[in-house]
N, C-alpha and C positions, 0 to 999 in steps of 0.2 A: 631240935629234938622234936616240935610238935609236928613239924614238916614232914620229917623220916618215918616216924609212925605213922602217918597218913598214907606215904604210899604203902609200909607194910601192909598196912589195914588193906589197901584197894587191892595188893596182891593174893590178902587173904581171904578178905568176905565184903570187898566194896563196900566199905565203911567209909563213907566218901564224902562225910560233913565239912571235911577242910580241906586245903589247899594240897592236890595230888593229883593223882590222876583224873579224868571227869567220866560220868556213867555217861554211854551212850548207845543208845534201840541202831546203831546207825554204825551197819558194818563198812568202814572207810577201808578195807584193806582190795580196791576194788585191783584186776589184774592187770590195769594200766600204770596202775601208781604203787604195785607193790613190789619192795626189791628184796634180795635174797644177799648177803655178805657171809662165806662159810669162815670168815677169820671173827664173826660175833661167837661161835659155838664154842663153849669152854665153860668153866668154871669161874665163880665169880663172890670174892669178899666185899662184904657191905661195907662202906668207907663210915669209920668213927664219926658222928656218936651214934650211929646205928650198930647191928650187928647181925648176924647170923650168913646166909651163903644163899646164891642160886645157882642151878646149873641149867645153861642152856644147850639144845642139842638141835641136829637139825630135825625137821618135821616132816611133815607132804605138805606138794603144792607153793613150795617158796613161804613154809611156815618153821618157825624155830616152836618146840616144846619144851617148856619152863618145869622147873620145881625149886621149892623155897622155902630155907632151911629155917626153924629159929637160931638163938644162940647156945642151944643144947644138941647141935645138930638132929635135930627131930624134923618130919617131912611137917609142912605146917601147910603148903598149898600146893598144887601143879595145874598148869592148865598150857594154854599156845598163845603165841607170841608172833606178831607180824611188825614186819619193819615197812613204813610208806615213806616215798620220797614224793612231797607236794612243793613243785618248785624246786631251790635249793637246800630247801628244809626238810629234815627227816623226823618221823612220828613214830609212834608206839600204838599198838591195839592188844589187847591182852583179856583174855578170858580166863575166868578160873573155873576147873570143873566141878562139878554140882553145884555151881549158882546159878539162877537164873529168871527170869521173872516167872510166879505161878499158872501164869497161860503161855509158859514154855517159849517166849520170846529170848533170843539169845542178850545178855546184855555186857557191853564191852568196858574196859577200860582204855579211854585213850589220853596221850600227853604228846608233847614235843622232846626228842631223842637229838641228845650228843653225844658223838661217838670219839673219841680221841684215844692216840697210840697206835704205837706198832703192833701186827698182828701179835698175839698172845699176853699182851701186855696194853692191851682194852680200855680204857672207862668208860662208864655209859653213864649219862648225866642225864637224867628226864628234868623237863621243865615245865609251870603252870604259871598261870595269871598272880598276879599278888592275891587275889581274892577270886573268889568263886563265883561272884557274883557280875565280875568281870564277862565271866562265860557265862552264868548260866541266866543274870540279868540282862544280857543283851537285848533289845528289840527283837533285832533280824537272826535272832536263836528260836528255833521252838522247843520247846521241852514236854513231856509227857511224865504221868509220873505211874508207877507201875508198881507192883507187890510181888514179894521176896520172902522167903522162909530165915528168919535171924535166932537162931537160941529158939526153934521149936516153936516161935511168935511169929504171926505175918505181920511186915511190913508196910510201909510207902513207902520208897523214894522216886527222887525225880533225875528223871536224864534227857539228853539232847535227843530230838528226833526230828531230825530233818533228813530229804535226798542228798545219799549219797555225793553227791557233786556238789551241792550247797554247801554240805560241811566242811568236804575239801578243799571247797575253793575259801569258806569264811578261815580256816586254819592256815591256809597258805597264806593269806591276807596278813594276817593277826599274830602269827610267827615271831616276829620281834619285841612282842608286847608280853610275848610268853619268857619272862626273865627270871623266877623266882624257881632255885633251883632245889627240887623236892627228892631226888634218890641218886645215889650215885655209888655206883659198885665199881671194882680193881678187878680186872679178867687175876686169876692167881694161874700161876707157875701148875701145868699137869701134875696130877697127885696132892691138889690142895694144901 
């Protein structure tokens, strides 16, 4: 349950102190790696033990717009989603509307993504390393601190900060090690 809560927290407010998606100050959705799959668009239900749902709509320039709803079907967050193909693997990148570093830098959430099933019955599963330190503690990965507001308080967090091509190469090389499932959503029939 801890991992599922981590991912929902990632979508809601980037509270990423536990495995889930990783905070990044680098945009990995470069035009040469960005992909768009029309059949990803739809409504998705969180798989137990998680609750709630997300909707994914077509955005601009190969992006998606998402809305995340809690167990009471109240809008909890919304933002942009990109799918990036690095080698044979897919990764996701998200932003949450209204969340940024206090100096204006965009903060992204990134992770490995597996899409399974037929159109209309897709399952989206996000994967991470078994430990956040596998990524943030790697000597080849540069990180940076950034400040953001949370609950009216100024907080400091750490994020990956590498040039896009280096971060993409790192993710592609280490994808097979990102085996810890941290989120799972099943596409729901139209009308939820």
